[in-house]
N, C-alpha and C positions, 0 to 999 in steps of 0.2 A: 320643641314641637315638631313632629315629623311632617313631611309634605302631605301624606294622606290625611293626617289630622287637620291640617290647614284647609284642605279641600272639603272634608266631610262636615266640619263644624258649621260653616255658614249654610250648607245645604240642609243639615238637620234643623237648624234654627228656622229656616224658611218653611220647611214642611210642617214643623211643630206648630208654627204660628198660622199656617194655612188651614190646618185641621181644625174644624169647628163642628159643633153638633148641628147639622143641617136638618131642618124639619119639613122641608118641601123640596122634592126632586122633580126634574123635568122628565120627559118621556124617553130620553135616550137610553138605550140598552148598554150593558157592560159586556165586553167580550168574555167568553167563558175562560179563555186562557188567562185573563187578568185576575179573575176570581180565584182560579186554581193557583196562581202564583202567590196571591195574598195568603191563602191557606197553607201553602208550603212554608212561607216565612213564619206563620203563626206557630207551626210545629217546632220552630227553633227558639221559641220563647223559653225563658228560664222557669223551672218549677222545683219544688222541694224534693230533693233526692232524685231529680230527673224522672219523677214518677208520672208526670203529664196526666193528671187525673181528670181529663176532660175529653169530650168529643165535639167536633165541629159539624153542625148540621146545616148543610147548604140546601135551602129550600128551593128546588128547581121546578117542581110541579106547580103549574099556574093555579089550579084550584086549591091546592094545599097552601100555597103562599097567601092566597086571599083569606083562607081560614085563619092562618097564623096572624095575619094583619088584623083581623077582627079580634083575635084574642089579645092583641096589643091595645085593647080598648079604643080602637078606631083612630089611633094616633096618625096624623097626616104623614109623618115620617115613614110609618109602616105601610100605609095604603098607597103611597106614591113611590116607594122604593123599587129600584130595578131588581135588586137582589136582597134576600134576607138570610142572615146566618144566625142560627140559634146555638148557643154554647151550653152544653150540659156537663155536669160534673158529678163524680161519686167516688167513694172509696173502692167500690168494685172495679171501676176503670183502672184505678191505681194498682190494685192487686193484679190485674191482667198485665199491666205494664211491668210489674216486678217479674212476672214469669217470663215475659218477652226479653227483658233486659238481662236476666240471669242466663237465658239460653244464648244470648249474644256473647256474654262474657265467657261462658264455657267453650263456645265455638271459636272465639277469637284467636288468631295466630299472632296478633300484634301486641296484645296485652301481656305484660310481664307477670310472673307468678305472684309477685307481691301485690300487684294491682288486682289480679283475680281474687286473691284472698281478701283484700279490702272490700271489693264489691260483694263477694259472697256474704261477708259479715254484715255489711250495710243493708243489703237487700233482705237478708234473713230478719234483721231487726224491723225493717219497714213492714215485712209480711206479718209479723206478730202484732205490730201496732194497728195495722189495717184489718187484722182478723179479730183477735180477742179484744184488742184495744178499742175497736169500733163498736163493740157491743153496748146495748142500751143499759146494761147492768151498772155501768160506770156513771150514768147520768146523775143519780142522787149525790154521789161523792163529789163529782165535778161542780155541781150546783152549790153544795156546802162550801167547798174550797174557794169558789169564786166569790162567795159572799164575804169570806175572810180576806181573800186577796183577789180583787177584780181582774188583775193581770192574768190569772189562771183560766179565765173564762174562754180564752182563745186556744187552749190546748187542743190538739187534734185527737182527743180521746172521747169515747162515747159516740153514739149514733149522730147526735147533733154536731158535736165537735168535729167529727170526721167530715161531715158534709160541709161545714163552714170552711174547714181547711181546704177541701177540694175546690170550693167556689173561689176562695182567695187566689189559689194557684191559677185558676182558669182566667182570671182577670189579666194576667200577664199576656196570655195569648190574645185576649180581646184588644188590649192596647196595641199589640204588635199589628193586628189586622188593620186597625184604624190609621196608624202611622204609615204602614205600608201602602194603604189605600191613598193617603194624602200624597205620597211620593209619586203615585201614578195619576194624580189629578182627580181621583175618585173621592167623593164626599161620603161621610158616614154620620150616623146618629146612634149612640148607645142608648138602649131603652131598658129601663128597669120597671116601667109601668106596663104590666101584662098579667094575664091570668096564667100562672104557672101550671095549675091543674089542667086547664084546657089545652095548653101546648104540650104538656106531658102526654095527654091522651091522644092528641093529634099525631104526635111522633112515636107513640107507643113506647115510651121510655120505661125502663124497668123501675120497680119500686126502689126507693133509696136515692134516686137521681134528683139533683137540684138544677135549676136553670138560673145562673147568676146574671146573665145578660143576653139580650137579643140585639143584634146589630143590623141596622138598615143601611144599605149601600146604594149609591146612585150619583147623579150629577146635579148640583144645586140648580133649582129653578131660578129664572131671572128675577122673580119677585120673592125669593126666599129671604127671610129675615136674618140678616147678618149684621149685627150691630157692633159697635166698638167693644172690644173684649175687655172685661174687667176681671182682675184677680187680686187677691190679698197681696199686700206688700210682703216681700221676702223677709223683711225685718220683723213682721208680725208673726210669720210662720216658723222662722228659723231660730232655734235655740242652740247656741254653741256651748259645748261642755269642755 
């Protein structure tokens, strides 16, 4: 075990245990630089093919933030949050990333020719999957296939499959935001209870976009409910093969 590992592991354990879903925040504000730094770290989260099929919407406008909070069904976490980040995802965002990444590869002076050839092939494949493969015409076939083999229901094929794929990838960025926030002593609450149609309209998101999660950020109120944490035993969740 290296020295840096010995130093990092206890720190990670501490912040991972400190992170809780806080549903009531105090009135303290969060420095803009802190939020900016959280979002920078979120962009380093892993994603399939490094396609990063998501966007991070930092709701800074006070009136808009109040409307988004209402769209979160009046959850206290949303109404008391110092900041709100909405994460949207879509195959279209991934296609845009493909174009950006390909331009980076072609312009790179550090990548070897073998690496460039690999990325061209991979990005070309992803472009086809996100284009023709994301068409709704595949939905009946995927539906039938998933009835026979349920494991196929998560294939990133068809309009619904590609949206589900994008949403799954976005959750890596969401978790990174919350763990990064915990490292700064900032609390968070991931919210799945919201009106996606209302938030989509409020943010003027393009058709085909999904919102997998909304994250409330702030500092926990003195009377916030933080009870003893319970989780399933590892022995109940872990299956060793």
